[in-house]
C-alpha positions in Angstrom: -50.7 78.7 -66.7 -47.7 78.4 -64.3 -45.2 78.9 -67.2 -47.1 81.9 -68.4 -47.1 83.5 -65.0 -43.3 82.9 -64.7 -42.8 84.7 -68.0 -44.9 87.7 -67.3 -44.1 88.0 -63.6 -40.6 86.6 -63.1 -40.5 86.8 -59.3 -38.8 84.3 -57.1 -41.9 83.5 -55.1 -45.4 84.7 -55.2 -48.6 83.1 -53.9 -50.7 83.5 -57.1 -53.3 81.1 -55.6 -54.0 83.5 -52.7 -54.1 86.5 -55.2 -56.6 84.8 -57.4 -58.6 83.8 -54.4 -58.7 87.4 -53.2 -59.5 88.6 -56.7 -62.6 86.4 -56.8 -63.7 87.7 -53.5 -63.5 91.3 -54.6 -65.4 90.7 -57.9 -68.9 90.9 -56.5 -68.4 94.3 -54.8 -66.4 95.6 -57.8 -69.0 94.5 -60.2 -71.7 96.3 -58.1 -69.7 99.5 -58.4 -69.4 98.9 -62.1 -73.2 98.4 -62.5 -73.9 101.7 -60.6 -71.3 103.5 -62.8 -72.9 102.0 -65.9 -76.2 103.7 -65.2 -74.6 106.9 -63.9 -72.7 107.3 -67.2 -75.9 106.8 -69.1 -77.1 110.2 -67.7 -74.4 112.0 -69.7 -75.1 112.6 -73.4 -71.6 111.6 -74.4 -72.0 108.1 -73.1 -75.4 107.0 -74.5 -73.8 104.1 -76.3 -74.2 100.9 -74.3 -71.0 99.5 -75.9 -68.9 102.5 -74.8 -70.2 102.3 -71.3 -69.5 98.6 -71.1 -65.9 99.1 -72.2 -65.4 101.8 -69.5 -67.2 99.8 -66.8 -65.4 96.5 -67.4 -62.0 98.2 -67.5 -62.7 100.1 -64.2 -64.1 96.9 -62.6 -60.9 95.0 -63.4 -58.7 97.9 -62.0 -60.8 98.1 -58.8 -60.7 94.3 -58.3 -57.0 94.0 -58.8 -56.2 97.0 -56.6 -58.5 95.7 -53.8 -56.9 92.2 -54.1 -53.4 93.6 -53.7 -54.5 95.7 -50.7 -56.1 92.7 -49.0 -52.9 90.8 -49.5 -51.0 93.4 -47.5 -49.6 95.7 -50.1 -49.2 99.2 -48.5 -51.3 102.0 -49.8 -48.2 104.1 -50.4 -46.7 101.4 -52.6 -49.9 101.1 -54.6 -50.0 104.9 -55.1 -46.3 105.0 -56.1 -46.7 102.2 -58.7 -49.9 103.6 -60.1 -48.6 107.1 -60.2 -45.5 106.1 -62.3 -47.7 104.2 -64.7 -50.1 107.1 -65.0 -47.1 109.4 -65.8 -46.0 106.9 -68.5 -49.5 106.7 -70.1 -50.2 110.4 -70.0 -46.7 111.2 -71.4 -47.3 108.6 -74.1 -50.7 110.0 -75.1 -49.2 113.5 -75.0 -46.5 112.6 -77.5 -48.9 110.7 -79.7 -51.5 113.4 -80.0 -48.8 116.0 -80.2 -47.3 114.3 -83.2 -50.7 114.0 -84.8 -51.3 117.7 -84.3 -47.9 118.8 -85.5 -48.2 116.4 -88.4 -51.4 117.9 -89.7 -49.9 121.4 -89.2 -46.9 120.5 -91.3 -49.0 118.7 -93.9 -51.5 121.4 -94.6 -48.8 124.1 -94.8 -46.9 121.9 -97.3 -50.2 121.2 -99.1 -51.1 124.8 -99.4 -47.7 125.6 -100.9 -47.7 122.8 -103.4 -51.1 123.3 -105.0 -51.2 123.8 -108.8 -52.8 127.1 -109.4 -51.8 127.9 -113.0 -53.7 125.1 -114.9 -56.1 126.9 -117.4 -58.4 123.8 -117.3 -59.1 124.2 -113.6 -59.7 127.9 -113.2 -62.8 127.1 -111.0 -60.4 125.8 -108.3 -58.0 127.7 -106.1 -55.6 124.8 -106.7 -55.2 121.0 -106.9 -52.6 118.4 -106.2 -51.9 114.8 -107.2 -49.9 112.5 -104.9 -49.1 108.8 -104.5 -48.8 107.0 -101.2 -49.2 103.5 -99.9 -49.9 102.0 -103.3 -52.6 104.5 -104.2 -53.1 107.8 -106.0 -54.7 110.8 -104.4 -56.2 114.0 -105.9 -56.8 117.0 -103.6 -58.6 120.1 -104.6 -58.9 123.5 -102.9 -62.0 125.4 -103.8 -62.1 129.2 -104.2 -65.1 129.4 -102.0 -67.6 127.1 -100.2 -69.2 124.3 -102.2 -72.9 124.7 -103.2 -73.7 121.8 -101.0 -71.7 120.6 -98.0 -70.7 116.9 -98.0 -72.2 114.5 -95.4 -68.8 114.0 -93.8 -66.5 117.0 -93.3 -63.2 116.3 -91.5 -62.1 118.7 -88.8 -58.6 118.9 -87.3 -59.0 120.2 -83.8 -59.0 117.3 -81.3 -55.3 116.6 -81.8 -54.6 120.2 -80.5 -57.0 120.0 -77.6 -55.9 116.5 -76.5 -52.2 117.6 -76.7 -52.8 120.6 -74.5 -55.0 118.7 -72.0 -52.6 115.8 -71.6 -49.7 118.3 -71.3 -51.4 120.2 -68.6 -52.2 117.0 -66.7 -48.5 116.2 -66.9 -47.7 119.6 -65.6 -49.9 118.9 -62.6 -48.6 115.4 -62.0 -44.9 116.1 -62.3 -44.6 119.7 -61.2 -47.7 121.0 -59.3 -48.0 117.9 -57.1 -44.2 118.0 -56.4 -43.8 121.8 -56.4 -41.4 121.9 -53.5 -38.9 119.6 -55.2 -39.6 120.2 -58.9 -40.5 123.9 -59.3 -38.7 125.9 -56.6 -35.3 127.3 -57.7 -32.2 128.2 -55.7 -32.0 131.8 -56.9 -32.7 135.0 -54.9 -36.5 134.7 -55.5 -38.0 132.8 -52.6 -41.4 131.3 -53.3 -43.7 128.9 -51.5 -45.0 125.9 -53.6 -48.5 127.5 -53.8 -47.0 130.8 -55.0 -45.1 128.9 -57.7 -48.2 127.2 -58.9 -50.3 130.4 -59.0 -47.5 132.2 -61.0 -47.5 129.2 -63.4 -51.2 129.3 -64.0 -51.2 133.1 -64.4 -48.4 133.0 -66.9 -50.2 130.4 -69.0 -53.3 132.7 -69.2 -51.5 136.0 -69.3 -49.0 135.2 -72.1 -51.9 134.0 -74.3 -53.8 137.2 -73.7 -50.8 139.4 -74.4 -49.9 137.5 -77.6 -53.6 137.6 -78.8 -53.8 141.3 -78.1 -50.6 142.1 -80.0 -51.8 140.0 -83.0 -55.3 141.6 -83.1 -54.5 145.2 -82.3 -51.1 146.6 -82.0 -49.3 144.7 -84.8 -52.1 143.4 -86.9 -50.6 144.6 -90.2 -46.9 144.5 -89.3 -45.7 140.9 -89.2 -42.0 141.7 -89.1 -42.4 143.9 -86.0 -44.6 141.3 -84.4 -41.8 138.7 -84.9 -39.2 141.0 -83.4 -41.2 142.0 -80.4 -42.4 138.4 -79.9 -38.9 137.0 -79.9 -37.8 139.7 -77.5 -40.6 138.8 -75.1 -39.6 135.1 -75.5 -36.1 135.9 -74.4 -37.4 138.0 -71.4 -39.8 135.2 -70.5 -37.1 132.5 -70.7 -34.7 134.6 -68.5 -37.4 135.5 -66.0 -38.5 131.9 -65.6 -35.0 130.7 -64.9 -34.9 133.2 -62.0 -38.3 132.1 -60.7 -38.1 128.4 -61.0 -35.6 125.6 -61.1 -33.9 125.1 -64.4 -35.9 122.1 -65.6 -39.2 123.7 -64.5 -38.2 126.9 -66.3 -37.7 125.1 -69.6 -40.9 123.2 -69.2 -42.9 126.3 -68.5 -41.6 128.0 -71.6 -42.8 125.0 -73.6 -46.1 125.0 -71.7 -46.7 128.7 -72.5 -46.0 128.2 -76.2 -48.1 125.1 -76.2 -51.0 127.0 -74.6 -50.7 129.8 -77.2 -50.8 127.2 -80.0 -53.8 125.4 -78.6 -55.6 128.7 -77.9 -54.9 129.7 -81.5 -56.8 126.6 -82.6 -59.6 127.0 -80.1 -60.1 130.8 -80.2 -59.2 131.7 -83.8 -58.7 128.8 -86.3 -61.8 126.7 -85.4 -64.2 129.7 -85.1 -63.0 130.8 -88.6 -63.7 127.3 -90.0 -67.1 127.3 -88.3 -67.8 130.7 -90.0 -67.0 129.1 -93.4 -69.2 126.1 -92.7 -72.1 128.3 -91.5 -71.8 130.6 -94.5 -71.9 127.6 -96.8 -75.0 126.2 -95.1 -76.8 129.5 -95.3 -75.6 130.4 -98.7 -74.0 133.5 -97.3 -70.6 135.3 -97.9 -68.1 134.2 -95.2 -66.0 136.6 -93.2 -62.7 136.5 -95.0 -61.0 138.5 -92.3 -61.5 135.6 -89.9 -60.1 133.2 -92.5 -57.0 135.3 -93.0 -56.4 135.6 -89.3 -56.8 131.9 -88.9 -54.2 131.3 -91.6 -51.8 133.6 -89.9 -52.2 131.9 -86.6 -51.7 128.5 -88.3 -48.4 129.8 -89.7 -47.4 131.0 -86.2 -48.1 127.5 -84.8 -46.1 126.0 -87.6 -43.0 128.0 -86.5 -43.6 127.3 -82.8 -43.5 123.5 -83.2 -39.7 122.8 -83.3 -38.8 124.9 -80.2 -41.6 123.1 -78.3 -40.5 119.7 -79.4 -36.9 120.5 -78.2 -38.3 121.6 -74.8 -40.2 118.3 -74.6 -37.0 116.3 -74.9 -34.6 118.8 -73.1 -35.0 117.0 -69.8 -32.8 114.2 -71.2 -30.0 116.7 -71.9 -28.8 118.3 -68.7 -26.1 120.3 -70.4 -28.9 122.6 -71.8 -31.2 123.3 -68.9 -28.4 122.9 -66.4 -26.1 125.4 -68.0 -25.4 128.8 -66.3 -27.0 130.7 -69.1 -29.6 128.1 -69.8 -32.1 130.8 -71.0 -29.7 131.9 -73.7 -29.1 128.3 -74.9 -32.9 127.9 -75.1 -33.2 131.1 -77.2 -30.4 130.1 -79.6 -31.6 126.6 -80.1 -35.1 128.0 -80.8 -33.6 130.3 -83.5 -31.9 127.3 -85.1 -35.2 125.4 -85.0 -37.2 128.3 -86.4 -34.7 128.8 -89.3 -34.9 125.1 -90.1 -38.7 125.2 -90.2 -38.5 128.4 -92.4 -36.2 126.6 -94.9 -38.8 123.9 -95.4 -41.7 126.3 -95.6 -39.9 128.2 -98.3 -38.9 125.0 -100.1 -42.6 124.0 -100.2 -43.2 127.2 -102.1 -40.4 126.3 -104.5 -38.1 129.0 -103.0 -34.8 127.2 -102.4 -32.8 129.2 -99.8 -30.4 126.4 -99.1 -28.1 128.7 -97.0 -30.6 128.6 -94.2 -29.8 125.0 -93.2 -26.0 125.5 -92.9 -26.7 128.7 -91.0 -28.8 126.8 -88.5 -26.2 124.1 -88.3 -23.4 126.7 -87.6 -25.6 128.3 -84.9 -25.8 125.0 -83.2 -22.1 124.3 -83.6 -21.1 127.7 -82.1 -23.6 127.2 -79.3 -22.0 123.9 -78.5 -18.5 125.3 -78.6 -19.2 128.4 -76.5 -21.3 126.7 -73.9 -18.6 124.0 -73.5 -15.7 126.4 -72.9 -15.7 125.9 -69.2 -15.4 122.2 -69.7 -12.8 122.5 -72.4 -10.6 124.9 -70.3 -11.0 123.1 -67.1 -7.6 121.9 -66.0 -8.2 119.6 -63.2 -5.1 118.8 -61.1 -4.0 115.2 -61.7 -4.5 113.0 -58.7 -1.1 112.6 -57.2 0.0 109.2 -56.0 1.0 110.9 -52.7 -2.6 112.3 -52.3 -4.4 110.6 -49.5 -6.8 108.0 -50.8 -10.5 108.8 -50.5 -12.3 106.2 -48.5 -15.4 104.6 -50.0 -17.2 105.1 -46.7 -16.9 108.8 -47.1 -18.1 108.7 -50.7 -21.0 106.4 -49.7 -22.1 108.9 -47.0 -22.1 111.8 -49.5 -24.2 109.9 -52.0 -26.5 108.6 -49.3 -27.4 112.0 -47.9 -27.1 114.1 -51.1 -28.4 111.7 -53.7 -29.9 108.7 -52.0 -32.9 110.5 -50.5 -34.4 110.4 -54.0 -32.4 107.7 -55.7 -33.3 104.8 -53.4 -35.7 101.9 -53.6 -37.8 103.7 -51.0 -37.1 107.4 -51.4 -37.3 109.6 -48.2 -37.4 113.0 -49.9 -40.8 114.6 -49.6 -42.9 114.3 -52.7 -40.8 111.6 -54.3 -42.6 108.3 -54.4 -40.2 106.3 -56.7 -36.6 106.8 -57.7 -36.3 109.1 -60.7 -35.8 107.1 -63.9 -35.4 104.0 -61.7 -31.8 104.9 -60.7 -30.9 103.8 -57.2 -27.8 104.1 -55.0 -28.7 101.8 -52.2 -25.5 99.6 -52.4 -21.9 99.8 -53.5 -22.8 97.8 -56.6 -25.5 100.4 -57.5 -23.0 103.3 -57.2 -20.4 101.6 -59.4 -23.0 100.7 -62.0 -24.0 104.4 -62.3 -20.6 106.0 -61.8 -20.6 107.6 -65.3 -24.0 109.1 -64.6 -22.8 110.4 -61.2 -19.7 112.0 -62.8 -21.7 113.6 -65.7 -24.6 114.9 -63.6 -23.1 115.7 -60.1 -19.5 116.6 -61.0 -19.2 117.8 -64.7 -22.5 119.5 -65.3 -23.3 120.0 -61.5 -27.0 119.9 -62.2 -27.7 117.2 -59.7 -29.2 117.3 -57.1 -31.8 119.4 -58.9 -31.5 123.0 -57.7 -29.1 121.6 -55.1 -32.0 120.8 -52.8 -30.0 118.5 -50.6 -27.2 121.1 -50.2 -24.2 119.2 -51.7 -21.0 121.3 -51.3 -18.2 121.9 -53.7 -15.8 120.0 -51.4 -18.1 117.0 -51.5 -18.2 117.2 -55.3 -14.4 117.4 -55.4 -14.2 114.4 -53.1 -16.4 112.4 -55.5 -14.2 113.5 -58.4 -11.0 112.4 -56.7 -12.4 109.1 -55.7 -13.5 108.4 -59.3 -10.0 109.4 -60.6 -8.4 107.1 -58.1 -10.2 104.2 -59.6 -13.6 104.2 -57.7 -12.3 101.6 -55.2 -15.1 100.3 -53.0 -12.8 98.0 -51.0 -10.7 100.6 -49.0 
């Protein structure tokens, strides 16, 4: 047991005996809470299964017991909240990616499937199409009927929870990361001054309003003019991207563009696609003719979602690439990368229909190349004066003070910046060793890209950035 504990908890010294003693003391009260919760859950129709309730209750009992034991041993509440918060962020983000991939995967699969169906076989004129495939050591035959079957099967698979779970987990992340830290994560340094509450209200209104505008355009103004819809839609996308970079900080602006598109995609499923499928099922059950207009609209919205996916996936990972959201014209970079993604998706959609427009991929590649080149011109042309040997050496004490007050309020073992409970990405600058270990990161984020601190919340000056640059070029000496 002792060897196991040393492996899973490699701390220098910890009184596991006291912890287990406290854990045993907390079990009776925690178990009582669990029993009460067991019966409370039974009142809800979704938790009638005893097995399901046991899983939930046992899990929560363990969490409560461990939390109480740590608290009784003197762990501060703030520390518990910080640790739990980080793990909740991790779990929610993990779930978000998993269900998002499941949703996007089904979207890609069914668009591919619909394009690959064999429709010219004279022996299967009763079908709208069929397809043979091989996967994982087995053969599969898929058929698409021209209409509903005479009798519905006992099990009919629906594809909706992936979309709902993706949006819900994404909105929870928006709350955890941005709404609860609005002062540091949402507010920008542009001319538009907002309070945290105003920023949150604008965010919620945009999520709802953009869906309503998109839905109105699809149903009324541009119902039979797809090309005009695409042109106006992309124009509005550019306007939205630019406006958000003026309202919010750069990272928050990107995330909100993704959140708005994700909301539109999920609402397409909830408000259009699933109702159309329910109409088909109801018509089949009652031996009635389905409303084909609903089915056609659902197919169109499914295609829209198919094209939305790659821009959204880019936005989901953009926070790892500061040269995109941190650029001066970050809204334009987002628009151009989205064009490249949409073109790439369009190539594969055409390819699935056996229309091989190979030029689309090189065109998308060239768009990305020119974007990279043009957006990097300021870096390419930057002619920094060489550090002269006669230039006065920058003292490490001066550098350490800059990092302490401009970066260390967040990047510390115990952050002091309001709303920051743990150092972002685990990066800390508490000691000279920490600073040297992250010197490439400091140069890239604070000097080259100048996107740190985010929105310059701590007020670092150009002279301070220049001091850091000179110190690094002089060899980053910590012993002067």
